[in-house]
Backbone atoms as SQL, in Angstrom:
CREATE TABLE atoms (id INTEGER PRIMARY KEY, chain TEXT, resi INTEGER, resn TEXT, atom TEXT, x REAL, y REAL, z REAL);
INSERT INTO atoms VALUES
  (1, 'A', 1, 'LYS', 'N', 19.699, -27.149, 115.161),
  (2, 'A', 1, 'LYS', 'CA', 19.883, -26.084, 114.207),
  (3, 'A', 1, 'LYS', 'C', 20.877, -26.462, 113.115),
  (4, 'A', 2, 'LEU', 'N', 21.965, -27.126, 113.495),
  (5, 'A', 2, 'LEU', 'CA', 22.973, -27.506, 112.506),
  (6, 'A', 2, 'LEU', 'C', 22.397, -28.502, 111.508),
  (7, 'A', 3, 'ASP', 'N', 21.626, -29.465, 111.996),
  (8, 'A', 3, 'ASP', 'CA', 21.026, -30.458, 111.108),
  (9, 'A', 3, 'ASP', 'C', 20.132, -29.787, 110.068),
  (10, 'A', 4, 'PHE', 'N', 19.343, -28.803, 110.487),
  (11, 'A', 4, 'PHE', 'CA', 18.471, -28.094, 109.552),
  (12, 'A', 4, 'PHE', 'C', 19.301, -27.284, 108.554),
  (13, 'A', 5, 'ALA', 'N', 20.355, -26.642, 109.027),
  (14, 'A', 5, 'ALA', 'CA', 21.204, -25.852, 108.130),
  (15, 'A', 5, 'ALA', 'C', 21.876, -26.735, 107.080),
  (16, 'A', 6, 'LEU', 'N', 22.267, -27.939, 107.462),
  (17, 'A', 6, 'LEU', 'CA', 22.956, -28.845, 106.532),
  (18, 'A', 6, 'LEU', 'C', 22.000, -29.568, 105.595),
  (19, 'A', 7, 'HIS', 'N', 20.794, -29.876, 106.062),
  (20, 'A', 7, 'HIS', 'CA', 19.912, -30.737, 105.286),
  (21, 'A', 7, 'HIS', 'C', 18.549, -30.129, 104.957),
  (22, 'A', 8, 'GLY', 'N', 18.294, -28.934, 105.433),
  (23, 'A', 8, 'GLY', 'CA', 17.022, -28.272, 105.158),
  (24, 'A', 8, 'GLY', 'C', 16.958, -27.812, 103.710),
  (25, 'A', 9, 'GLY', 'N', 15.919, -27.117, 103.366),
  (26, 'A', 9, 'GLY', 'CA', 15.768, -26.673, 101.988),
  (27, 'A', 9, 'GLY', 'C', 15.399, -25.207, 101.901),
  (28, 'A', 10, 'GLU', 'N', 15.183, -24.772, 100.679),
  (29, 'A', 10, 'GLU', 'CA', 14.751, -23.414, 100.393),
  (30, 'A', 10, 'GLU', 'C', 15.765, -22.348, 100.788),
  (31, 'A', 11, 'ASP', 'N', 17.032, -22.705, 100.889),
  (32, 'A', 11, 'ASP', 'CA', 18.095, -21.732, 101.125),
  (33, 'A', 11, 'ASP', 'C', 18.907, -21.649, 99.855),
  (34, 'A', 12, 'PHE', 'N', 19.029, -20.452, 99.321),
  (35, 'A', 12, 'PHE', 'CA', 19.727, -20.282, 98.061),
  (36, 'A', 12, 'PHE', 'C', 20.853, -19.282, 98.229),
  (37, 'A', 13, 'GLU', 'N', 22.040, -19.674, 97.816),
  (38, 'A', 13, 'GLU', 'CA', 23.184, -18.787, 97.867),
  (39, 'A', 13, 'GLU', 'C', 24.171, -19.250, 96.806),
  (40, 'A', 14, 'LEU', 'N', 24.819, -18.312, 96.193),
  (41, 'A', 14, 'LEU', 'CA', 25.804, -18.626, 95.174),
  (42, 'A', 14, 'LEU', 'C', 27.068, -19.159, 95.832),
  (43, 'A', 15, 'LEU', 'N', 27.542, -20.301, 95.364),
  (44, 'A', 15, 'LEU', 'CA', 28.788, -20.889, 95.857),
  (45, 'A', 15, 'LEU', 'C', 29.810, -20.868, 94.731),
  (46, 'A', 16, 'PHE', 'N', 31.064, -20.619, 95.082),
  (47, 'A', 16, 'PHE', 'CA', 32.125, -20.653, 94.091),
  (48, 'A', 16, 'PHE', 'C', 33.435, -20.975, 94.783),
  (49, 'A', 17, 'THR', 'N', 34.443, -21.303, 93.997),
  (50, 'A', 17, 'THR', 'CA', 35.752, -21.600, 94.564),
  (51, 'A', 17, 'THR', 'C', 36.718, -20.463, 94.264),
  (52, 'A', 18, 'ILE', 'N', 37.692, -20.323, 95.150),
  (53, 'A', 18, 'ILE', 'CA', 38.736, -19.321, 94.998),
  (54, 'A', 18, 'ILE', 'C', 39.971, -19.854, 95.728),
  (55, 'A', 19, 'LYS', 'N', 41.129, -19.500, 95.266),
  (56, 'A', 19, 'LYS', 'CA', 42.354, -19.933, 95.938),
  (57, 'A', 19, 'LYS', 'C', 42.353, -19.378, 97.364),
  (58, 'A', 20, 'PRO', 'N', 42.701, -20.217, 98.347),
  (59, 'A', 20, 'PRO', 'CA', 42.680, -19.757, 99.747),
  (60, 'A', 20, 'PRO', 'C', 43.472, -18.466, 99.968),
  (61, 'A', 21, 'GLN', 'N', 44.603, -18.326, 99.303),
  (62, 'A', 21, 'GLN', 'CA', 45.422, -17.138, 99.508),
  (63, 'A', 21, 'GLN', 'C', 44.785, -15.874, 98.929),
  (64, 'A', 22, 'ASP', 'N', 43.773, -16.007, 98.068),
  (65, 'A', 22, 'ASP', 'CA', 43.107, -14.850, 97.466),
  (66, 'A', 22, 'ASP', 'C', 41.828, -14.441, 98.189),
  (67, 'A', 23, 'PHE', 'N', 41.344, -15.270, 99.128),
  (68, 'A', 23, 'PHE', 'CA', 40.038, -15.020, 99.730),
  (69, 'A', 23, 'PHE', 'C', 39.968, -13.701, 100.499),
  (70, 'A', 24, 'GLU', 'N', 40.924, -13.446, 101.376),
  (71, 'A', 24, 'GLU', 'CA', 40.865, -12.237, 102.199),
  (72, 'A', 24, 'GLU', 'C', 40.864, -10.977, 101.331),
  (73, 'A', 25, 'LYS', 'N', 41.741, -10.932, 100.345),
  (74, 'A', 25, 'LYS', 'CA', 41.815, -9.779, 99.437),
  (75, 'A', 25, 'LYS', 'C', 40.487, -9.617, 98.676),
  (76, 'A', 26, 'PHE', 'N', 39.959, -10.702, 98.168),
  (77, 'A', 26, 'PHE', 'CA', 38.701, -10.682, 97.420),
  (78, 'A', 26, 'PHE', 'C', 37.550, -10.199, 98.298),
  (79, 'A', 27, 'SER', 'N', 37.481, -10.723, 99.516),
  (80, 'A', 27, 'SER', 'CA', 36.398, -10.370, 100.426),
  (81, 'A', 27, 'SER', 'C', 36.459, -8.888, 100.801),
  (82, 'A', 28, 'LYS', 'N', 37.650, -8.382, 101.111),
  (83, 'A', 28, 'LYS', 'CA', 37.804, -6.967, 101.467),
  (84, 'A', 28, 'LYS', 'C', 37.392, -6.069, 100.301),
  (85, 'A', 29, 'LYS', 'N', 37.753, -6.481, 99.093),
  (86, 'A', 29, 'LYS', 'CA', 37.427, -5.706, 97.896),
  (87, 'A', 29, 'LYS', 'C', 35.919, -5.647, 97.673),
  (88, 'A', 30, 'ASN', 'N', 35.186, -6.611, 98.198),
  (89, 'A', 30, 'ASN', 'CA', 33.739, -6.711, 98.013),
  (90, 'A', 30, 'ASN', 'C', 32.986, -6.508, 99.330),
  (91, 'A', 31, 'SER', 'N', 33.480, -5.636, 100.154),
  (92, 'A', 31, 'SER', 'CA', 32.830, -5.240, 101.420),
  (93, 'A', 31, 'SER', 'C', 32.635, -6.388, 102.402),
  (94, 'A', 32, 'GLY', 'N', 33.419, -7.445, 102.302),
  (95, 'A', 32, 'GLY', 'CA', 33.328, -8.553, 103.256),
  (96, 'A', 32, 'GLY', 'C', 32.028, -9.318, 103.202),
  (97, 'A', 33, 'LYS', 'N', 31.349, -9.313, 102.069),
  (98, 'A', 33, 'LYS', 'CA', 30.036, -9.956, 101.949),
  (99, 'A', 33, 'LYS', 'C', 30.128, -11.435, 101.591),
  (100, 'A', 34, 'PHE', 'N', 31.289, -12.024, 101.742),
  (101, 'A', 34, 'PHE', 'CA', 31.469, -13.425, 101.384),
  (102, 'A', 34, 'PHE', 'C', 31.881, -14.220, 102.610),
  (103, 'A', 35, 'SER', 'N', 31.500, -15.487, 102.635),
  (104, 'A', 35, 'SER', 'CA', 31.816, -16.360, 103.760),
  (105, 'A', 35, 'SER', 'C', 32.656, -17.533, 103.285),
  (106, 'A', 36, 'TYR', 'N', 33.659, -17.857, 104.051),
  (107, 'A', 36, 'TYR', 'CA', 34.473, -19.048, 103.803),
  (108, 'A', 36, 'TYR', 'C', 33.709, -20.235, 104.374),
  (109, 'A', 37, 'ILE', 'N', 33.447, -21.247, 103.541),
  (110, 'A', 37, 'ILE', 'CA', 32.673, -22.395, 104.030),
  (111, 'A', 37, 'ILE', 'C', 33.429, -23.714, 103.988),
  (112, 'A', 38, 'GLY', 'N', 34.608, -23.739, 103.377),
  (113, 'A', 38, 'GLY', 'CA', 35.336, -24.999, 103.368),
  (114, 'A', 38, 'GLY', 'C', 36.382, -25.068, 102.285),
  (115, 'A', 39, 'ASP', 'N', 36.917, -26.252, 102.105),
  (116, 'A', 39, 'ASP', 'CA', 37.991, -26.501, 101.159),
  (117, 'A', 39, 'ASP', 'C', 37.624, -27.607, 100.190),
  (118, 'A', 40, 'VAL', 'N', 38.131, -27.504, 98.976),
  (119, 'A', 40, 'VAL', 'CA', 38.031, -28.589, 98.008),
  (120, 'A', 40, 'VAL', 'C', 39.237, -29.479, 98.275),
  (121, 'A', 41, 'THR', 'N', 38.996, -30.775, 98.456),
  (122, 'A', 41, 'THR', 'CA', 40.080, -31.710, 98.771),
  (123, 'A', 41, 'THR', 'C', 40.097, -32.852, 97.764),
  (124, 'A', 42, 'GLU', 'N', 40.976, -33.787, 97.996),
  (125, 'A', 42, 'GLU', 'CA', 41.071, -34.966, 97.132),
  (126, 'A', 42, 'GLU', 'C', 40.052, -36.033, 97.492),
  (127, 'A', 43, 'ASN', 'N', 39.238, -35.816, 98.503),
  (128, 'A', 43, 'ASN', 'CA', 38.227, -36.787, 98.942),
  (129, 'A', 43, 'ASN', 'C', 37.012, -36.719, 98.036),
  (130, 'A', 44, 'VAL', 'N', 37.131, -37.260, 96.849),
  (131, 'A', 44, 'VAL', 'CA', 36.076, -37.207, 95.843),
  (132, 'A', 44, 'VAL', 'C', 34.803, -37.884, 96.364),
  (133, 'A', 45, 'GLY', 'N', 33.686, -37.166, 96.251),
  (134, 'A', 45, 'GLY', 'CA', 32.399, -37.736, 96.628),
  (135, 'A', 45, 'GLY', 'C', 32.101, -37.722, 98.107),
  (136, 'A', 46, 'LYS', 'N', 32.983, -37.142, 98.915),
  (137, 'A', 46, 'LYS', 'CA', 32.761, -37.101, 100.362),
  (138, 'A', 46, 'LYS', 'C', 32.619, -35.659, 100.822),
  (139, 'A', 47, 'ILE', 'N', 31.693, -35.447, 101.736),
  (140, 'A', 47, 'ILE', 'CA', 31.537, -34.146, 102.378),
  (141, 'A', 47, 'ILE', 'C', 31.911, -34.358, 103.838),
  (142, 'A', 48, 'GLU', 'N', 32.936, -33.652, 104.266),
  (143, 'A', 48, 'GLU', 'CA', 33.457, -33.841, 105.615),
  (144, 'A', 48, 'GLU', 'C', 33.215, -32.571, 106.429),
  (145, 'A', 49, 'LEU', 'N', 32.615, -32.729, 107.587),
  (146, 'A', 49, 'LEU', 'CA', 32.385, -31.623, 108.500),
  (147, 'A', 49, 'LEU', 'C', 33.423, -31.717, 109.608),
  (148, 'A', 50, 'ILE', 'N', 34.197, -30.660, 109.771),
  (149, 'A', 50, 'ILE', 'CA', 35.215, -30.640, 110.818),
  (150, 'A', 50, 'ILE', 'C', 34.862, -29.507, 111.773),
  (151, 'A', 51, 'GLN', 'N', 34.639, -29.866, 113.027),
  (152, 'A', 51, 'GLN', 'CA', 34.345, -28.859, 114.050),
  (153, 'A', 51, 'GLN', 'C', 34.862, -29.336, 115.392),
  (154, 'A', 52, 'ASP', 'N', 35.376, -28.403, 116.158),
  (155, 'A', 52, 'ASP', 'CA', 35.911, -28.707, 117.494),
  (156, 'A', 52, 'ASP', 'C', 36.926, -29.849, 117.465),
  (157, 'A', 53, 'GLY', 'N', 37.735, -29.914, 116.390),
  (158, 'A', 53, 'GLY', 'CA', 38.761, -30.945, 116.285),
  (159, 'A', 53, 'GLY', 'C', 38.241, -32.322, 115.920),
  (160, 'A', 54, 'ARG', 'N', 36.947, -32.448, 115.669),
  (161, 'A', 54, 'ARG', 'CA', 36.334, -33.737, 115.316),
  (162, 'A', 54, 'ARG', 'C', 35.918, -33.713, 113.857),
  (163, 'A', 55, 'SER', 'N', 36.103, -34.822, 113.173),
  (164, 'A', 55, 'SER', 'CA', 35.776, -34.937, 111.756),
  (165, 'A', 55, 'SER', 'C', 34.665, -35.965, 111.562),
  (166, 'A', 56, 'ASP', 'N', 33.620, -35.571, 110.814),
  (167, 'A', 56, 'ASP', 'CA', 32.514, -36.480, 110.512),
  (168, 'A', 56, 'ASP', 'C', 32.227, -36.425, 109.014),
  (169, 'A', 57, 'ILE', 'N', 31.995, -37.573, 108.407),
  (170, 'A', 57, 'ILE', 'CA', 31.565, -37.627, 107.006),
  (171, 'A', 57, 'ILE', 'C', 30.054, -37.427, 106.999),
  (172, 'A', 58, 'LEU', 'N', 29.585, -36.459, 106.205),
  (173, 'A', 58, 'LEU', 'CA', 28.158, -36.172, 106.143),
  (174, 'A', 58, 'LEU', 'C', 27.466, -37.049, 105.106),
  (175, 'A', 59, 'ILE', 'N', 26.332, -37.565, 105.467),
  (176, 'A', 59, 'ILE', 'CA', 25.488, -38.327, 104.560),
  (177, 'A', 59, 'ILE', 'C', 24.371, -37.385, 104.121),
  (178, 'A', 60, 'PRO', 'N', 24.259, -37.080, 102.820),
  (179, 'A', 60, 'PRO', 'CA', 23.215, -36.166, 102.366),
  (180, 'A', 60, 'PRO', 'C', 21.823, -36.671, 102.744),
  (181, 'A', 61, 'LYS', 'N', 21.005, -35.785, 103.326),
  (182, 'A', 61, 'LYS', 'CA', 19.648, -36.150, 103.738),
  (183, 'A', 61, 'LYS', 'C', 18.615, -35.245, 103.088),
  (184, 'A', 62, 'GLY', 'N', 19.040, -34.174, 102.469),
  (185, 'A', 62, 'GLY', 'CA', 18.111, -33.207, 101.905),
  (186, 'A', 62, 'GLY', 'C', 17.513, -33.666, 100.598),
  (187, 'A', 63, 'TYR', 'N', 16.749, -32.795, 99.994),
  (188, 'A', 63, 'TYR', 'CA', 16.086, -33.066, 98.725),
  (189, 'A', 63, 'TYR', 'C', 17.121, -33.241, 97.619),
  (190, 'A', 64, 'SER', 'N', 16.943, -34.222, 96.768),
  (191, 'A', 64, 'SER', 'CA', 17.822, -34.440, 95.622),
  (192, 'A', 64, 'SER', 'C', 17.123, -33.950, 94.368),
  (193, 'A', 65, 'HIS', 'N', 17.749, -33.016, 93.674),
  (194, 'A', 65, 'HIS', 'CA', 17.172, -32.457, 92.457),
  (195, 'A', 65, 'HIS', 'C', 17.328, -33.380, 91.253),
  (196, 'A', 66, 'PHE', 'N', 18.136, -34.410, 91.425),
  (197, 'A', 66, 'PHE', 'CA', 18.415, -35.301, 90.280),
  (198, 'A', 66, 'PHE', 'C', 17.970, -36.724, 90.568);
């Protein structure tokens, strides 16, 4: 299931950035309809999945629009 969620297609959702300290206030103001999905870091060009204390660099496998 995780592999499909990370690399599958036809899922569309608006993504945006916000300061971590503003997320809870923003989400409450908008009925909690937003999900925290990660952090912007200094690791340019790398997508890192961290779960259960383990870190893995993700290699894109999905469709490339470019």
